[in-house]
C-alpha positions as CSV (number, residue, x, y, z in Angstrom):
1,X,236.3,12.3,147.9
2,X,237.2,13.2,144.3
3,X,234.5,13.8,141.6
4,X,233.5,10.6,139.8
5,X,234.4,10.4,136.0
6,X,232.7,7.2,135.0
7,X,229.2,6.0,135.0
8,X,230.4,2.9,137.1
9,X,231.6,5.3,139.8
10,X,228.2,6.9,140.0
11,X,225.8,4.2,140.0
12,X,227.6,1.3,141.6
13,X,228.8,1.0,145.1
14,X,232.6,0.4,145.7
15,X,231.4,-3.3,146.7
16,X,229.4,-3.6,143.5
17,X,232.5,-2.3,141.4
18,X,234.9,-4.8,143.3
19,X,232.6,-7.7,142.6
20,X,232.3,-6.6,138.8
21,X,228.7,-5.7,138.6
22,X,227.9,-4.5,135.3
23,X,225.9,-0.9,134.9
24,X,223.1,-2.9,133.1
25,X,222.4,-4.8,136.2
26,X,221.3,-1.8,138.0
27,X,219.5,-0.2,135.4
28,X,215.6,-0.2,135.2
29,X,213.7,-0.1,132.0
30,X,210.1,0.9,131.7
31,X,208.3,1.4,128.6
32,X,207.4,5.1,127.6
33,X,203.8,4.0,128.4
34,X,204.5,2.9,131.7
35,X,205.3,0.2,134.1
36,X,204.4,-3.6,133.7
37,X,203.4,-3.6,137.6
38,X,202.6,-0.7,139.5
39,X,205.1,0.4,142.0
40,X,208.1,-1.3,140.4
41,X,209.9,1.9,139.5
42,X,209.7,3.3,143.0
43,X,210.8,-0.2,144.4
44,X,213.8,0.0,142.0
45,X,214.8,3.5,143.1
46,X,214.4,2.8,146.8
47,X,216.7,-0.3,146.5
48,X,219.4,1.6,144.6
49,X,219.3,4.5,147.3
50,X,219.7,1.8,150.0
51,X,222.4,0.2,148.3
52,X,224.3,3.8,148.7
53,X,223.6,3.5,152.6
54,X,220.8,6.0,152.4
55,X,217.3,5.6,153.9
56,X,214.9,6.3,151.0
57,X,212.8,8.4,152.8
58,X,209.7,9.6,150.7
59,X,210.6,7.2,147.7
60,X,207.4,6.3,146.4
61,X,204.9,7.3,143.8
62,X,201.6,6.8,145.3
63,X,200.7,10.7,145.4
64,X,201.7,10.8,141.5
65,X,199.4,7.7,141.0
66,X,196.4,9.4,142.7
67,X,196.9,12.4,140.9
68,X,197.0,10.9,137.5
69,X,194.0,8.9,138.3
70,X,192.1,12.2,139.0
71,X,193.4,14.0,135.7
72,X,190.2,14.5,133.8
73,X,192.5,13.8,130.5
74,X,195.6,12.2,130.8
75,X,197.6,11.3,127.8
76,X,199.1,8.1,127.2
77,X,202.8,8.5,128.4
78,X,202.1,11.2,130.7
79,X,202.3,8.7,134.0
80,X,205.7,7.8,133.6
81,X,207.1,11.2,132.9
82,X,205.3,12.6,136.2
83,X,206.6,9.5,138.2
84,X,210.1,10.3,136.9
85,X,209.8,14.0,137.5
86,X,208.4,13.2,141.0
87,X,211.3,10.7,141.9
88,X,214.0,13.0,140.8
89,X,213.0,15.7,143.0
90,X,212.7,13.3,146.0
91,X,216.1,11.8,145.1
92,X,217.7,15.3,145.0
93,X,216.9,15.8,148.6
94,X,219.0,12.3,149.3
95,X,221.9,13.4,147.4
96,X,221.2,11.2,144.4
97,X,220.2,11.8,141.0
98,X,217.8,10.0,138.8
99,X,219.6,9.7,135.5
100,X,218.3,8.3,132.0
101,X,220.5,6.5,129.3
102,X,219.5,7.8,125.9
103,X,219.6,4.3,124.4
104,X,217.7,5.3,121.1
105,X,214.7,3.3,122.2
106,X,211.0,4.4,123.3
107,X,211.8,3.3,126.5
108,X,213.1,4.9,129.7
109,X,216.5,3.3,131.0
110,X,216.6,4.7,134.5
111,X,219.5,4.6,136.9
112,X,219.9,6.1,140.3
113,X,223.6,8.0,140.7
114,X,224.9,9.0,144.0
115,X,225.9,12.3,142.9
116,X,225.4,14.7,145.8
117,X,227.3,17.9,144.4
118,X,228.1,16.8,140.9
119,X,225.9,15.6,137.9
120,X,226.4,12.8,135.1
121,X,227.0,15.5,132.5
122,X,229.4,14.3,129.7
123,X,229.1,10.5,130.9
124,X,228.3,7.7,128.3
125,X,227.3,4.2,128.5
126,X,228.2,1.8,125.6
127,X,228.9,5.0,123.7
128,X,225.6,6.7,124.4
129,X,224.9,9.6,126.7
130,X,223.3,9.2,130.3
131,X,222.0,12.6,131.7
132,X,220.3,13.5,134.4
133,X,216.2,13.3,134.3
134,X,215.0,16.8,133.5
135,X,218.3,18.3,132.1
136,X,218.1,18.9,128.1
137,X,219.0,16.0,126.0
138,X,221.7,16.0,123.7
139,X,219.4,15.6,120.6
140,X,215.5,15.4,120.1
141,X,214.1,12.7,118.2
142,X,211.3,13.7,115.6
143,X,209.2,11.2,113.8
144,X,206.2,11.3,111.6
145,X,204.5,9.8,108.6
146,X,204.5,11.7,105.4
147,X,200.9,12.7,104.6
148,X,201.4,12.2,100.7
149,X,203.5,9.0,100.3
150,X,203.1,7.5,104.0
151,X,206.8,6.9,104.2
152,X,208.1,7.1,107.9
153,X,210.8,10.1,108.3
154,X,212.9,10.3,111.5
155,X,215.4,12.9,112.3
156,X,217.7,13.4,115.6
157,X,218.2,17.0,116.1
158,X,220.8,18.8,118.1
159,X,219.4,21.2,120.5
160,X,219.7,24.2,118.5
161,X,218.6,22.7,114.9
162,X,214.9,22.9,113.4
163,X,213.5,21.1,110.6
164,X,212.6,24.5,108.8
165,X,211.6,24.2,105.4
166,X,212.1,20.3,105.5
167,X,210.6,18.2,102.8
168,X,210.1,14.4,102.1
169,X,211.9,12.6,99.5
170,X,208.5,12.8,97.6
171,X,208.6,16.4,97.7
172,X,205.8,17.1,100.1
173,X,206.7,20.1,102.3
174,X,206.7,19.2,106.0
175,X,207.8,22.1,108.1
176,X,207.5,25.9,107.5
177,X,210.2,28.3,107.6
178,X,210.1,28.6,111.6
179,X,210.3,24.8,112.0
180,X,206.6,24.2,112.7
181,X,204.8,21.2,111.2
182,X,202.6,22.3,108.3
183,X,198.7,21.6,108.3
184,X,198.4,17.7,107.6
185,X,201.5,16.8,109.2
186,X,201.3,14.9,112.5
187,X,204.3,14.2,114.7
188,X,204.9,10.8,116.4
189,X,204.3,11.0,120.3
């Protein structure tokens, strides 16, 4: 088998491609704060694994949920990341990869790719990158409200870039020479 070169080849079965199923039809969208209904993410992942003809052994997130409930100080948004971490590990053992589409929103756009020995490196969907969950994103989104003028500021930074010595348009210093936020500057989560 040759290595898939398109997202469609990674996330759709041959039968789905033949029927003209669109990638968006096999994508699960979850807000950064979590699922609307507990268990939907795991059910989606299990269904996609079954579509590839693999038994979804261990594809659930009950243990993650129980651990999160016992956590004395869970932060908002922690559970979804823990679920995705857990499911990515389970999928690796099944010859699949949990992937996310970097759509530019605060939601997780989740895909399951049948990958085995290859990963979705360099693959895009609608011009935006798709990457394996847990891999480094192509860019980091940084946002904050200026403590002086309250203007919302947003940067999309390549991996090696920092906001060293960055200022707001109003002149307020926001970051030090090392790129750390100055006192009074709070980054959005």
